[in-house]
N, C-alpha and C positions, 0 to 999 in steps of 0.2 A: 731633220729628215721627215718626210711625209710618207705615211703608209696608207695605201688604198687597198682595201680588201672587199671583194664582192663574192658572196656565197649565193650562187644561183639557186641551189637546191640542197637541202640537208635531209639525207635519208637515214632514219634510225631503225635499222633492221632488228626485228624482234622486240622493239620497245614501243609500247603503246602510250601515247600522251593524250589525256583527256582534252578535247577541243577547247574547253574553257581555260585550261592551263597552258596551252600552246603559246599565247603571247607572253606569259610570265617566263616560260622556259627560254623563249627567243630573247627577251630583254636581259635575262641573266647571262645567257651565252654571249651576247654582244658586249655587255659590261665587263665580264671576266676576260674575254679575248682582248678587249681594248686594254685592260689592266696588264695582262701578260705581255702584250706587244710593247706597251709603254715602259713597263718596268724592266723586262728582260730583252726587249728588242728582237731583231731578226738576225739569223746567222749571216755571215758574210756571203754565203752562197745565194741568199735571197735578196740581199740589199740592192742588187742591180735589176731585180724584177724576176718574175716567174709566173707562168700560167700552168695550172694543174687541171687536167680533165677530171681527175678523181683522186681523192685522198681517202685512205682507210685508217681510221683511228683505232686506238686501243679499246678494249671492251669497257663498258660502263657498268659500275656496280649499282644497279637500280635500287635494290632493297625495297621492302614494302613501305618504309616510312619516309622515303625521299620526298622532299618538298620540291615544287617546280624550280625554285631558285637554285637549290643544290644540284638538281639535275642539269640545269643550264650551265652551271659552273663546271661540272664534270665533263660535259660535252665540249666546252671551250678548252679545257685542259687537254682533252684528247685531240682536238683539232690542232691546237698549238704544237703538241708533240708530233703530229703527222707532218706539219710544216717543217719542223726541224729535221725529221727523218728524210723527207724528200730533198731538202737542201743538201744533205750529205751525199745522196745518190746523184745529184746533178752534176 
């Protein structure tokens, strides 16, 4: 099975990411989302495809000590959870 995922824009309401950390957050998000999709796959509701205009993820625990990689991983888990929730609604 091939999975094609395109995120046109990621909006992090209430979360400021230092510009120099943005690429690190993005790389960690992509790596973790790839890992989750590869390991856990997609629900049957999404295996035939789907387009979502908007997904709302769970809140992110930013904490003062979060490193960019940890933040990217948390965001990926939130996105993955949103995909699963939307598949149930479909």
